C-alpha positions as CSV (number, residue, x, y, z in Angstrom):
1,M,-18.6,4.2,6.5
2,A,-18.6,0.6,4.7
3,L,-21.1,-1.6,5.7
4,A,-20.9,-3.9,8.6
5,G,-20.2,-7.7,8.3
6,E,-22.7,-9.3,8.8
7,A,-24.5,-6.7,5.7
8,K,-21.8,-7.4,3.8
9,R,-21.7,-11.0,4.0
10,Q,-25.5,-11.1,3.2
11,V,-24.9,-9.0,0.2
12,V,-22.1,-11.2,-0.9
13,V,-23.8,-14.8,-0.2
14,G,-26.8,-13.4,-1.8
15,N,-25.0,-12.8,-5.0
16,Q,-22.1,-15.3,-5.4
17,V,-21.5,-17.5,-8.9
18,H,-20.1,-20.3,-7.1
19,K,-19.3,-21.3,-2.8
20,S,-16.3,-19.4,-2.5
21,D,-16.9,-16.7,-4.4
22,T,-15.9,-13.2,-3.6
23,G,-14.9,-11.2,-6.1
24,S,-16.8,-11.9,-9.0
25,P,-18.1,-8.9,-10.7
26,E,-22.0,-9.7,-9.7
27,V,-20.3,-9.2,-6.1
28,Q,-18.5,-6.2,-6.3
29,I,-21.8,-4.5,-8.4
30,A,-24.1,-5.4,-5.3
31,L,-21.6,-4.3,-2.8
32,L,-21.4,-1.4,-4.8
33,S,-24.8,-0.5,-5.4
34,S,-25.6,-1.4,-1.3
35,R,-23.2,1.3,-0.9
36,I,-24.7,3.9,-2.8
37,A,-28.3,3.4,-1.0
38,E,-26.9,4.3,2.2
39,L,-25.5,7.1,1.1
40,T,-28.0,8.3,-1.3
41,Q,-30.1,8.2,2.0
42,H,-27.3,10.0,3.8
43,F,-27.4,12.7,1.6
44,K,-31.3,13.0,2.7
45,T,-30.3,14.8,5.8
46,H,-26.9,16.2,4.7
47,K,-27.3,17.8,1.4
48,K,-24.0,19.8,2.0
49,D,-21.8,17.3,3.0
50,H,-20.1,17.5,-0.6
51,S,-16.9,15.3,0.6
52,S,-18.8,12.2,0.8
53,R,-21.1,12.8,-2.7
54,R,-17.5,13.0,-4.3
55,G,-17.1,9.4,-3.2
56,L,-20.2,8.7,-3.9
57,L,-19.6,10.2,-8.1
58,S,-16.6,7.6,-7.5
59,L,-18.7,4.7,-6.3
60,V,-21.2,4.9,-9.3
61,A,-18.4,5.1,-11.4
62,K,-16.8,2.1,-10.5
63,R,-20.1,0.4,-10.7
64,R,-20.6,1.7,-14.0
65,R,-17.2,0.4,-15.7
66,L,-18.1,-2.6,-13.7
67,L,-21.4,-3.0,-15.3
68,T,-20.0,-1.9,-19.2
69,Y,-17.0,-4.9,-18.6
70,L,-20.3,-7.4,-17.5
71,K,-21.9,-6.4,-20.7
72,V,-19.2,-6.8,-23.5
73,N,-17.6,-10.2,-22.0
74,N,-21.8,-11.8,-20.6
75,P,-24.4,-10.3,-21.6
76,D,-26.4,-12.9,-20.0
77,R,-25.0,-12.6,-16.6
78,Y,-25.0,-8.7,-17.5
79,K,-29.0,-8.7,-17.5
80,A,-29.0,-10.7,-14.6
81,V,-27.6,-8.5,-12.6
82,L,-29.6,-5.6,-13.6
83,T,-32.8,-7.8,-12.9
84,K,-31.6,-8.7,-9.4
85,L,-30.4,-5.7,-8.2
86,S,-33.1,-3.3,-10.2
87,I,-30.8,-1.0,-12.0
88,R,-31.5,0.8,-15.1
89,H,-35.0,0.0,-15.0
């Protein structure tokens, strides 16, 4: 299940680069990270849900590609995203 409307709005507002930003890499990575966290919690109780696990792997791969893009094009923003979202401790 996707993020609820208000939760998604809070994630977007917390990671916007400018006022009307909804699609920057930072926002996309934040949305994917919150969805990945939800699915991780889901798998603690539903260990045999393999179809959703495939979706989780897809989300992780998409987030990795976005992080690589950001790392190549703007290393400062990349480091800021990693520290803000606590990715790759």
